[in-house]
The first five atom37 places (N, CA, C, CB, O) and aatype in JSON, in Angstrom:
{
  "aatype": [12, 10, 3, 15, 14, 18, 1, 2, 10, 1, 19, 16, 1, 6, 0, 9, 6, 6, 10, 9, 10, 15, 0, 0, 1, 5, 8, 0, 14, 2, 11, 3, 1, 1, 9, 3, 3, 1, 9, 14, 12, 16, 0, 0, 19, 6, 0, 12, 14, 10, 16, 3, 0, 12, 2, 14, 16, 7, 12, 11, 9, 3, 12, 10, 16, 1, 3, 19, 15, 10, 15, 7, 19, 7, 10, 10, 16, 14, 10, 0, 9, 16, 6, 1, 18, 10, 10, 10, 11, 13, 14, 11, 10, 6, 19, 19, 16, 6, 19, 9, 17, 1, 3, 0, 10, 7, 2, 7, 7, 13, 5, 1, 9, 7, 0, 1, 13, 10, 10, 11],
  "atom_mask": [
    [1, 1, 1, 1, 1],
    [1, 1, 1, 1, 1],
    [1, 1, 1, 1, 1],
    [1, 1, 1, 1, 1],
    [1, 1, 1, 1, 1],
    [1, 1, 1, 1, 1],
    [1, 1, 1, 1, 1],
    [1, 1, 1, 1, 1],
    [1, 1, 1, 1, 1],
    [1, 1, 1, 1, 1],
    [1, 1, 1, 1, 1],
    [1, 1, 1, 1, 1],
    [1, 1, 1, 1, 1],
    [1, 1, 1, 1, 1],
    [1, 1, 1, 1, 1],
    [1, 1, 1, 1, 1],
    [1, 1, 1, 1, 1],
    [1, 1, 1, 1, 1],
    [1, 1, 1, 1, 1],
    [1, 1, 1, 1, 1],
    [1, 1, 1, 1, 1],
    [1, 1, 1, 1, 1],
    [1, 1, 1, 1, 1],
    [1, 1, 1, 1, 1],
    [1, 1, 1, 1, 1],
    [1, 1, 1, 1, 1],
    [1, 1, 1, 1, 1],
    [1, 1, 1, 1, 1],
    [1, 1, 1, 1, 1],
    [1, 1, 1, 1, 1],
    [1, 1, 1, 1, 1],
    [1, 1, 1, 1, 1],
    [1, 1, 1, 1, 1],
    [1, 1, 1, 1, 1],
    [1, 1, 1, 1, 1],
    [1, 1, 1, 1, 1],
    [1, 1, 1, 1, 1],
    [1, 1, 1, 1, 1],
    [1, 1, 1, 1, 1],
    [1, 1, 1, 1, 1],
    [1, 1, 1, 1, 1],
    [1, 1, 1, 1, 1],
    [1, 1, 1, 1, 1],
    [1, 1, 1, 1, 1],
    [1, 1, 1, 1, 1],
    [1, 1, 1, 1, 1],
    [1, 1, 1, 1, 1],
    [1, 1, 1, 1, 1],
    [1, 1, 1, 1, 1],
    [1, 1, 1, 1, 1],
    [1, 1, 1, 1, 1],
    [1, 1, 1, 1, 1],
    [1, 1, 1, 1, 1],
    [1, 1, 1, 1, 1],
    [1, 1, 1, 1, 1],
    [1, 1, 1, 1, 1],
    [1, 1, 1, 1, 1],
    [1, 1, 1, 0, 1],
    [1, 1, 1, 1, 1],
    [1, 1, 1, 1, 1],
    [1, 1, 1, 1, 1],
    [1, 1, 1, 1, 1],
    [1, 1, 1, 1, 1],
    [1, 1, 1, 1, 1],
    [1, 1, 1, 1, 1],
    [1, 1, 1, 1, 1],
    [1, 1, 1, 1, 1],
    [1, 1, 1, 1, 1],
    [1, 1, 1, 1, 1],
    [1, 1, 1, 1, 1],
    [1, 1, 1, 1, 1],
    [1, 1, 1, 0, 1],
    [1, 1, 1, 1, 1],
    [1, 1, 1, 0, 1],
    [1, 1, 1, 1, 1],
    [1, 1, 1, 1, 1],
    [1, 1, 1, 1, 1],
    [1, 1, 1, 1, 1],
    [1, 1, 1, 1, 1],
    [1, 1, 1, 1, 1],
    [1, 1, 1, 1, 1],
    [1, 1, 1, 1, 1],
    [1, 1, 1, 1, 1],
    [1, 1, 1, 1, 1],
    [1, 1, 1, 1, 1],
    [1, 1, 1, 1, 1],
    [1, 1, 1, 1, 1],
    [1, 1, 1, 1, 1],
    [1, 1, 1, 1, 1],
    [1, 1, 1, 1, 1],
    [1, 1, 1, 1, 1],
    [1, 1, 1, 1, 1],
    [1, 1, 1, 1, 1],
    [1, 1, 1, 1, 1],
    [1, 1, 1, 1, 1],
    [1, 1, 1, 1, 1],
    [1, 1, 1, 1, 1],
    [1, 1, 1, 1, 1],
    [1, 1, 1, 1, 1],
    [1, 1, 1, 1, 1],
    [1, 1, 1, 1, 1],
    [1, 1, 1, 1, 1],
    [1, 1, 1, 1, 1],
    [1, 1, 1, 1, 1],
    [1, 1, 1, 1, 1],
    [1, 1, 1, 0, 1],
    [1, 1, 1, 1, 1],
    [1, 1, 1, 0, 1],
    [1, 1, 1, 0, 1],
    [1, 1, 1, 1, 1],
    [1, 1, 1, 1, 1],
    [1, 1, 1, 1, 1],
    [1, 1, 1, 1, 1],
    [1, 1, 1, 0, 1],
    [1, 1, 1, 1, 1],
    [1, 1, 1, 1, 1],
    [1, 1, 1, 1, 1],
    [1, 1, 1, 1, 1],
    [1, 1, 1, 1, 1],
    [1, 1, 1, 1, 1]
  ],
  "atom_positions": [
    [[-28.13, 7.35, -21.67], [-26.99, 6.97, -20.92], [-26.53, 5.62, -21.35], [-27.27, 7.01, -19.46], [-27.35, 4.71, -21.49]],
    [[-25.29, 5.46, -21.55], [-24.68, 4.02, -21.95], [-24.43, 3.17, -20.77], [-23.3, 4.12, -22.72], [-23.85, 3.72, -19.84]],
    [[-24.75, 1.98, -20.65], [-24.51, 1.11, -19.59], [-23.09, 0.78, -19.56], [-25.34, -0.09, -19.69], [-22.59, 0.56, -20.66]],
    [[-22.37, 0.7, -18.62], [-20.99, 0.28, -18.6], [-20.85, -1.06, -18.82], [-20.35, 0.58, -17.44], [-21.66, -1.79, -18.25]],
    [[-19.92, -1.59, -19.58], [-19.55, -2.98, -19.86], [-19.09, -3.85, -18.63], [-18.46, -2.95, -20.87], [-19.09, -5.08, -18.58]],
    [[-18.71, -2.99, -17.7], [-18.2, -3.51, -16.26], [-19.18, -3.68, -15.3], [-17.24, -2.61, -15.61], [-18.88, -4.35, -14.31]],
    [[-20.48, -3.13, -15.42], [-21.28, -2.94, -14.5], [-21.65, -4.47, -13.89], [-22.42, -2.1, -15.07], [-21.85, -4.65, -12.7]],
    [[-21.69, -5.44, -14.82], [-22.06, -6.84, -13.98], [-20.76, -7.92, -14.16], [-23.66, -7.65, -14.71], [-20.9, -9.15, -14.15]],
    [[-19.78, -7.4, -14.27], [-18.49, -8.13, -14.23], [-18.41, -8.71, -12.99], [-17.3, -7.29, -14.46], [-18.44, -7.95, -12.02]],
    [[-18.3, -10.13, -12.76], [-18.09, -10.85, -11.43], [-17.32, -11.91, -11.86], [-19.39, -11.33, -10.64], [-17.42, -12.44, -12.96]],
    [[-16.58, -12.21, -11.0], [-15.56, -13.55, -10.99], [-15.91, -14.64, -9.92], [-13.96, -13.08, -10.64], [-16.85, -14.45, -9.15]],
    [[-15.23, -15.67, -9.87], [-15.62, -16.63, -8.97], [-14.47, -16.48, -7.98], [-15.84, -18.08, -9.6], [-13.4, -15.92, -8.23]],
    [[-14.84, -17.12, -6.71], [-13.82, -17.16, -5.72], [-12.41, -17.93, -6.2], [-14.45, -17.85, -4.48], [-11.24, -17.61, -5.97]],
    [[-12.87, -18.9, -6.85], [-11.75, -19.67, -7.34], [-10.7, -19.15, -8.64], [-12.42, -20.93, -7.72], [-9.53, -19.45, -8.87]],
    [[-11.53, -18.36, -9.26], [-10.51, -17.54, -10.09], [-9.52, -16.62, -9.36], [-11.27, -16.66, -11.04], [-8.34, -16.52, -9.68]],
    [[-10.15, -15.89, -8.26], [-9.46, -15.13, -7.23], [-8.35, -15.7, -6.73], [-10.23, -14.86, -6.2], [-7.25, -15.15, -6.73]],
    [[-8.65, -17.14, -6.16], [-7.52, -17.92, -5.51], [-6.77, -18.21, -6.38], [-7.78, -19.07, -4.83], [-5.61, -18.11, -5.99]],
    [[-6.9, -18.64, -7.75], [-5.89, -18.94, -8.71], [-5.0, -17.74, -9.16], [-6.54, -19.52, -9.87], [-3.82, -17.93, -9.47]],
    [[-5.55, -16.56, -9.19], [-4.75, -15.22, -9.15], [-3.73, -15.12, -7.97], [-5.77, -13.99, -9.01], [-2.6, -14.67, -8.21]],
    [[-4.03, -15.46, -6.89], [-3.3, -15.21, -5.74], [-2.11, -16.31, -5.68], [-4.26, -15.25, -4.48], [-0.96, -16.02, -5.35]],
    [[-2.55, -17.63, -6.04], [-1.76, -18.61, -5.86], [-0.56, -18.33, -7.26], [-2.72, -20.09, -5.82], [0.65, -18.51, -7.11]],
    [[-1.03, -17.97, -8.27], [-0.12, -17.69, -9.49], [0.87, -16.84, -9.0], [-0.81, -17.04, -10.75], [2.05, -17.13, -9.2]],
    [[0.53, -15.71, -8.33], [1.37, -14.44, -7.7], [2.21, -15.01, -6.78], [0.5, -13.27, -6.95], [3.36, -14.59, -6.76]],
    [[1.88, -15.88, -6.0], [2.77, -16.4, -4.93], [3.68, -17.35, -5.48], [2.03, -17.04, -3.82], [4.82, -17.45, -5.03]],
    [[3.2, -18.14, -6.55], [4.43, -19.14, -7.25], [5.51, -18.11, -7.91], [3.73, -20.3, -8.66], [6.7, -18.41, -7.84]],
    [[5.18, -17.1, -8.45], [5.97, -16.27, -8.98], [6.95, -15.76, -8.17], [5.35, -15.41, -9.47], [8.12, -15.7, -8.54]],
    [[6.53, -15.37, -7.01], [7.35, -14.6, -5.88], [7.84, -15.36, -4.76], [6.56, -13.55, -5.26], [8.52, -14.86, -3.86]],
    [[7.43, -16.79, -4.83], [8.08, -17.69, -3.85], [9.53, -17.77, -3.87], [7.6, -19.01, -4.02], [10.22, -17.88, -4.88]],
    [[10.0, -17.69, -2.57], [11.63, -17.88, -2.69], [12.06, -19.3, -3.2], [12.37, -17.67, -1.18], [11.35, -20.31, -3.11]],
    [[13.24, -19.25, -3.72], [13.76, -20.38, -4.54], [14.45, -20.93, -3.29], [14.77, -20.02, -5.97], [15.52, -20.4, -3.01]],
    [[13.98, -21.97, -2.45], [14.71, -22.55, -1.36], [15.88, -23.19, -1.81], [13.94, -23.46, -0.61], [16.78, -23.27, -0.97]],
    [[16.14, -23.78, -3.13], [17.27, -24.36, -3.66], [18.65, -23.39, -3.55], [16.9, -24.7, -5.13], [19.76, -23.85, -3.29]],
    [[18.42, -22.15, -3.76], [19.42, -21.25, -3.81], [19.53, -20.24, -2.32], [19.12, -20.42, -5.17], [20.56, -19.68, -1.95]],
    [[18.55, -20.2, -1.79], [18.32, -19.16, -0.6], [18.88, -19.98, 0.59], [16.59, -18.69, -0.33], [18.47, -21.12, 0.83]],
    [[19.79, -19.4, 1.28], [20.43, -19.78, 2.3], [19.46, -19.5, 3.62], [21.78, -19.07, 2.28], [19.06, -20.42, 4.33]],
    [[19.17, -18.21, 3.83], [18.52, -17.55, 5.14], [17.12, -17.1, 4.52], [19.49, -16.12, 5.84], [17.02, -16.74, 3.35]],
    [[16.11, -17.15, 5.36], [14.79, -16.65, 5.19], [15.0, -15.08, 5.09], [13.8, -17.12, 6.41], [15.83, -14.41, 5.7]],
    [[14.0, -14.62, 4.14], [14.04, -13.04, 3.96], [13.01, -12.66, 4.95], [13.68, -12.44, 2.36], [12.09, -13.35, 5.41]],
    [[13.38, -11.22, 5.23], [12.37, -10.5, 6.18], [12.0, -9.32, 5.57], [12.92, -10.15, 7.6], [12.91, -8.57, 5.21]],
    [[10.81, -8.97, 5.35], [10.46, -7.7, 4.58], [10.98, -6.43, 5.25], [8.93, -7.57, 4.42], [10.81, -6.24, 6.46]],
    [[11.64, -5.54, 4.43], [12.15, -4.54, 5.15], [12.41, -3.34, 3.94], [13.52, -5.08, 6.0], [13.14, -3.49, 2.96]],
    [[11.58, -2.09, 4.26], [11.58, -1.15, 3.41], [12.26, 0.09, 3.96], [10.3, -0.96, 3.0], [11.69, 0.85, 4.75]],
    [[13.61, 0.28, 3.46], [14.46, 1.29, 4.1], [15.17, 2.05, 3.04], [15.46, 0.67, 5.07], [15.48, 1.4, 2.04]],
    [[15.48, 3.31, 3.08], [16.25, 4.12, 2.07], [17.72, 3.73, 2.39], [15.98, 5.8, 2.2], [18.14, 3.58, 3.53]],
    [[18.38, 3.59, 1.34], [19.82, 3.29, 1.38], [20.62, 3.88, 0.2], [20.0, 1.79, 1.4], [20.2, 3.87, -0.96]],
    [[21.77, 4.39, 0.56], [22.68, 4.82, -0.27], [23.56, 3.76, -0.94], [23.42, 5.71, 0.41], [24.11, 2.98, -0.17]],
    [[23.77, 3.61, -2.19], [24.47, 2.74, -2.98], [25.39, 3.51, -3.87], [23.57, 1.9, -3.74], [25.15, 4.5, -4.56]],
    [[26.69, 2.73, -3.68], [27.75, 3.3, -4.55], [28.39, 2.0, -5.3], [28.91, 4.19, -3.62], [29.06, 1.13, -4.74]],
    [[28.04, 2.05, -6.62], [28.77, 1.11, -7.49], [30.16, 0.94, -7.43], [28.54, 1.39, -8.71], [30.95, 1.89, -7.52]],
    [[30.51, -0.31, -7.28], [32.02, -0.39, -7.1], [32.76, -1.2, -8.55], [32.34, -1.36, -5.54], [32.04, -1.88, -9.28]],
    [[34.0, -1.04, -8.8], [34.62, -1.67, -9.92], [34.86, -3.21, -9.42], [36.04, -0.85, -10.35], [34.59, -3.63, -8.29]],
    [[35.36, -3.85, -10.34], [35.68, -5.3, -9.89], [37.04, -5.26, -8.89], [35.98, -6.32, -11.32], [37.36, -6.22, -8.2]],
    [[37.65, -4.25, -8.93], [38.76, -4.0, -8.26], [38.5, -3.36, -6.85], [39.57, -3.2, -9.09], [39.39, -3.0, -6.08]],
    [[36.93, -3.26, -6.59], [36.48, -2.51, -5.45], [36.69, -0.92, -5.45], [37.17, -3.08, -4.29], [36.64, -0.28, -4.4]],
    [[36.92, -0.35, -6.66], [37.03, 0.97, -6.43], [35.66, 1.84, -6.7], [38.17, 1.41, -7.26], [34.84, 1.44, -7.52]],
    [[35.5, 2.87, -6.07], [34.16, 3.49, -6.45], [34.23, 4.17, -7.86], [33.73, 4.58, -5.34], [35.16, 4.84, -8.3]],
    [[32.92, 3.83, -8.53], [32.65, 4.57, -9.9], [32.64, 6.05, -9.63], [31.21, 4.13, -10.61], [33.13, 6.77, -10.51]],
    [[32.16, 6.62, -8.56], [31.91, 7.89, -8.39], [30.45, 8.34, -8.28], [0.0, 0.0, 0.0], [30.1, 9.47, -7.93]],
    [[29.56, 7.25, -8.63], [28.22, 7.45, -8.76], [27.68, 6.97, -7.54], [27.64, 6.83, -9.94], [28.07, 5.95, -6.97]],
    [[26.69, 7.77, -7.11], [26.02, 7.27, -5.83], [24.35, 7.25, -6.22], [26.42, 8.41, -4.4], [23.8, 8.14, -6.87]],
    [[23.8, 6.26, -5.77], [22.21, 6.02, -6.11], [21.59, 5.77, -4.84], [21.86, 4.72, -7.13], [22.05, 5.05, -3.96]],
    [[20.21, 6.59, -4.79], [19.41, 6.11, -3.8], [18.45, 5.28, -4.09], [18.91, 6.97, -3.19], [17.61, 5.38, -4.99]],
    [[18.62, 4.24, -3.1], [17.75, 2.8, -3.4], [16.83, 2.75, -2.4], [18.61, 1.35, -3.35], [16.7, 3.61, -1.54]],
    [[16.04, 1.55, -2.53], [14.97, 1.29, -1.59], [15.35, -0.11, -1.28], [13.45, 1.49, -2.16], [15.65, -0.74, -2.29]],
    [[15.45, -0.93, 0.05], [15.58, -2.25, 0.3], [14.06, -2.77, 0.05], [16.22, -2.51, 1.78], [13.1, -2.0, 0.18]],
    [[13.91, -4.16, -0.32], [12.7, -4.8, -0.33], [12.63, -5.82, 0.82], [12.49, -5.42, -1.65], [11.62, -5.93, 1.52]],
    [[13.68, -6.51, 0.96], [13.9, -7.15, 2.08], [15.24, -7.55, 2.58], [13.23, -8.11, 1.99], [16.19, -7.13, 1.92]],
    [[15.52, -8.37, 3.73], [16.86, -8.37, 4.01], [17.05, -9.81, 4.71], [17.28, -7.07, 4.92], [16.19, -10.24, 5.48]],
    [[18.13, -10.49, 4.43], [18.3, -11.68, 5.31], [19.82, -11.71, 6.1], [18.11, -13.04, 4.35], [20.53, -10.71, 6.07]],
    [[20.16, -12.69, 6.65], [21.56, -12.92, 7.17], [22.55, -12.89, 6.02], [21.67, -14.3, 7.93], [23.73, -12.6, 6.21]],
    [[22.08, -13.18, 4.9], [23.1, -13.42, 3.72], [22.85, -12.38, 2.58], [22.94, -14.97, 3.09], [23.48, -12.54, 1.53]],
    [[22.06, -11.41, 2.69], [21.89, -10.61, 1.53], [20.61, -9.48, 1.67], [0.0, 0.0, 0.0], [20.02, -9.22, 2.72]],
    [[20.4, -8.97, 0.54], [19.52, -7.91, 0.43], [18.73, -7.93, -0.71], [20.14, -6.76, 0.49], [19.34, -8.23, -1.74]],
    [[17.54, -7.69, -0.82], [16.82, -7.32, -1.96], [16.69, -5.83, -2.2], [0.0, 0.0, 0.0], [16.2, -5.19, -1.27]],
    [[17.04, -5.17, -3.3], [17.07, -3.7, -3.63], [15.97, -3.44, -4.81], [18.65, -3.23, -4.13], [15.62, -4.27, -5.65]],
    [[15.54, -2.14, -4.67], [14.82, -1.6, -5.98], [15.75, -0.31, -6.0], [12.93, -1.25, -5.86], [16.08, 0.38, -5.04]],
    [[16.12, -0.16, -7.42], [16.78, 1.12, -7.75], [16.22, 1.83, -9.03], [18.26, 0.88, -7.94], [15.64, 1.13, -9.86]],
    [[16.36, 3.06, -9.21], [15.76, 3.86, -10.31], [16.64, 3.8, -11.49], [15.53, 5.32, -9.92], [16.28, 4.29, -12.56]],
    [[17.58, 3.31, -11.36], [18.6, 3.15, -12.68], [19.11, 1.9, -12.82], [19.85, 4.04, -12.66], [19.29, 1.17, -11.85]],
    [[19.4, 1.53, -14.14], [19.99, 0.11, -14.56], [21.41, 0.1, -13.88], [20.13, -0.11, -16.35], [22.28, 0.96, -14.07]],
    [[21.52, -0.93, -13.09], [23.09, -0.94, -12.5], [23.79, -2.2, -13.38], [23.17, -1.31, -10.56], [23.1, -3.18, -13.66]],
    [[25.14, -2.12, -13.76], [25.7, -3.02, -14.45], [26.84, -3.63, -13.57], [26.11, -2.45, -15.7], [27.26, -4.77, -13.73]],
    [[27.31, -2.73, -12.61], [28.29, -3.29, -11.88], [28.08, -4.25, -10.88], [28.87, -2.43, -11.4], [27.06, -4.23, -10.19]],
    [[29.15, -5.28, -10.71], [29.1, -6.55, -9.8], [28.94, -6.22, -8.49], [30.3, -7.42, -9.87], [28.18, -6.93, -7.83]],
    [[29.56, -5.17, -7.87], [29.65, -5.01, -6.68], [28.91, -3.64, -6.23], [31.0, -5.12, -6.38], [28.78, -2.78, -7.11]],
    [[28.42, -3.38, -4.96], [27.59, -2.31, -4.53], [28.15, -2.13, -3.05], [25.95, -2.65, -4.65], [28.22, -3.12, -2.32]],
    [[28.57, -0.82, -2.58], [28.73, -0.28, -1.21], [27.48, 0.22, -0.84], [29.78, 0.78, -1.06], [27.08, 1.26, -1.37]],
    [[26.7, -0.44, 0.1], [25.52, 0.12, 0.63], [25.82, 0.67, 2.06], [24.39, -0.93, 0.65], [26.44, 0.11, 2.96]],
    [[25.24, 1.92, 2.06], [25.27, 2.93, 3.28], [23.74, 2.99, 3.96], [25.76, 4.56, 2.7], [22.79, 3.72, 3.67]],
    [[23.88, 1.87, 5.06], [22.65, 1.98, 5.8], [22.87, 3.05, 7.02], [22.2, 0.51, 6.34], [24.04, 3.35, 7.29]],
    [[21.89, 3.59, 7.72], [22.23, 4.61, 8.69], [23.43, 4.34, 9.75], [20.99, 4.88, 9.42], [24.18, 5.18, 10.24]],
    [[23.41, 2.83, 10.0], [24.43, 2.54, 10.99], [25.41, 1.65, 10.49], [23.87, 1.99, 12.19], [26.17, 1.12, 11.31]],
    [[25.53, 1.39, 9.3], [26.21, 0.25, 8.8], [26.44, 0.48, 7.15], [25.31, -1.1, 9.17], [25.57, 0.8, 6.35]],
    [[27.78, 0.23, 6.88], [28.2, 0.13, 5.58], [28.74, -1.1, 5.15], [29.05, 1.05, 5.34], [29.64, -1.6, 5.83]],
    [[28.33, -1.68, 4.1], [28.64, -3.2, 3.69], [28.75, -3.31, 2.12], [27.4, -4.25, 4.22], [27.92, -2.74, 1.42]],
    [[29.76, -4.03, 1.59], [29.94, -4.41, 0.29], [29.03, -5.35, 0.02], [31.19, -4.83, 0.0], [28.87, -6.18, 0.92]],
    [[28.28, -5.48, -1.12], [27.48, -6.58, -1.5], [28.0, -6.99, -2.93], [25.93, -6.21, -1.47], [28.75, -6.24, -3.56]],
    [[27.59, -8.13, -3.38], [27.78, -8.75, -4.64], [26.44, -8.91, -5.29], [28.49, -10.08, -4.5], [25.53, -9.54, -4.74]],
    [[26.3, -8.27, -6.59], [24.86, -8.28, -7.25], [24.95, -9.87, -7.65], [24.6, -7.05, -8.74], [25.99, -10.38, -8.06]],
    [[24.01, -10.43, -7.51], [23.6, -11.97, -7.75], [22.96, -12.16, -9.1], [22.53, -12.51, -6.63], [23.37, -12.82, -10.05]],
    [[21.7, -11.34, -8.95], [20.74, -11.05, -10.13], [20.14, -9.79, -10.17], [19.66, -11.96, -10.18], [19.93, -9.02, -9.23]],
    [[19.85, -9.65, -11.45], [19.12, -8.16, -11.66], [18.1, -8.5, -12.44], [19.97, -6.91, -12.39], [18.18, -9.49, -13.16]],
    [[16.95, -7.68, -12.39], [15.64, -7.84, -13.02], [15.2, -6.43, -13.45], [14.57, -8.53, -12.03], [14.9, -5.61, -12.59]],
    [[15.16, -6.15, -14.69], [14.5, -4.8, -15.12], [12.8, -4.82, -14.95], [14.91, -4.5, -16.8], [12.05, -5.71, -15.32]],
    [[12.5, -3.71, -14.35], [11.02, -3.42, -14.14], [10.54, -2.26, -15.37], [10.8, -2.76, -12.44], [10.96, -1.12, -15.53]],
    [[9.68, -2.87, -16.03], [9.19, -2.14, -17.14], [10.34, -1.38, -18.2], [0.0, 0.0, 0.0], [11.37, -1.97, -18.55]],
    [[10.04, -0.16, -18.59], [10.77, 0.37, -19.73], [11.53, 1.61, -19.08], [9.74, 0.79, -21.02], [12.36, 2.29, -19.69]],
    [[11.13, 1.8, -17.72], [11.85, 3.12, -17.11], [13.16, 3.27, -16.62], [0.0, 0.0, 0.0], [13.68, 4.32, -16.27]],
    [[13.72, 1.98, -16.6], [15.08, 1.94, -16.18], [15.21, 1.47, -14.76], [0.0, 0.0, 0.0], [16.31, 1.46, -14.22]],
    [[14.01, 1.04, -14.06], [13.83, 0.47, -12.72], [14.46, -0.91, -12.67], [12.34, 0.39, -12.33], [14.23, -1.74, -13.55]],
    [[15.21, -1.14, -11.69], [15.52, -2.44, -11.45], [15.43, -3.06, -10.12], [16.66, -2.61, -11.85], [15.56, -2.39, -9.1]],
    [[15.17, -4.61, -10.11], [15.12, -5.17, -8.75], [16.49, -5.94, -8.88], [13.7, -6.16, -8.38], [16.97, -6.44, -9.9]],
    [[17.02, -5.91, -7.6], [18.62, -6.48, -7.65], [18.41, -7.47, -6.25], [20.13, -4.97, -7.43], [17.75, -7.2, -5.25]],
    [[19.07, -8.5, -6.49], [19.55, -9.37, -5.37], [20.91, -9.35, -5.03], [0.0, 0.0, 0.0], [21.68, -9.76, -5.89]],
    [[21.4, -8.95, -3.88], [22.73, -8.97, -3.66], [23.12, -9.77, -2.43], [23.18, -7.64, -3.58], [22.26, -9.89, -1.56]],
    [[24.3, -10.34, -2.24], [24.78, -10.87, -1.1], [25.63, -10.14, -0.5], [25.26, -11.97, -1.24], [26.32, -9.41, -1.21]],
    [[25.81, -10.13, 0.9], [26.63, -9.52, 1.51], [27.97, -10.34, 1.53], [26.06, -9.2, 2.71], [28.1, -11.56, 1.66]],
    [[28.99, -9.35, 1.38], [30.5, -10.02, 1.27], [30.89, -9.79, 2.92], [31.79, -9.06, -0.05], [30.98, -8.68, 3.44]],
    [[31.07, -10.91, 3.51], [31.48, -11.16, 5.01], [32.88, -11.48, 5.15], [30.71, -12.33, 5.66], [33.5, -12.09, 4.28]],
    [[33.42, -11.05, 6.31], [34.81, -11.55, 6.67], [34.95, -13.1, 6.99], [35.3, -10.76, 7.91], [36.04, -13.58, 7.29]]
  ]
}
């Protein structure tokens, strides 16, 4: 029977702390651009991409929220979105958002999106 090469694999507490701090630095909010604090929120939302003239493209996409603030929302989408505007349909609210940033996740088409609410 072969001995596993991972049997005696151990790391220091400092190595784990560095891993966590590195992840925190990568995901820390950019206070220079962020207006409001984010609140973690996972909810299903229907999104409809809009043209620059605010007309629906006809596509509907099921997305998940990651977080929400008074000024915007973080989203996860299974499809790459190129439109600048999205109509988001929450259970009790419909709101138009402007996509501020998008980030591809892997090679499968998933995206993270940061969008700000367009308010009156």
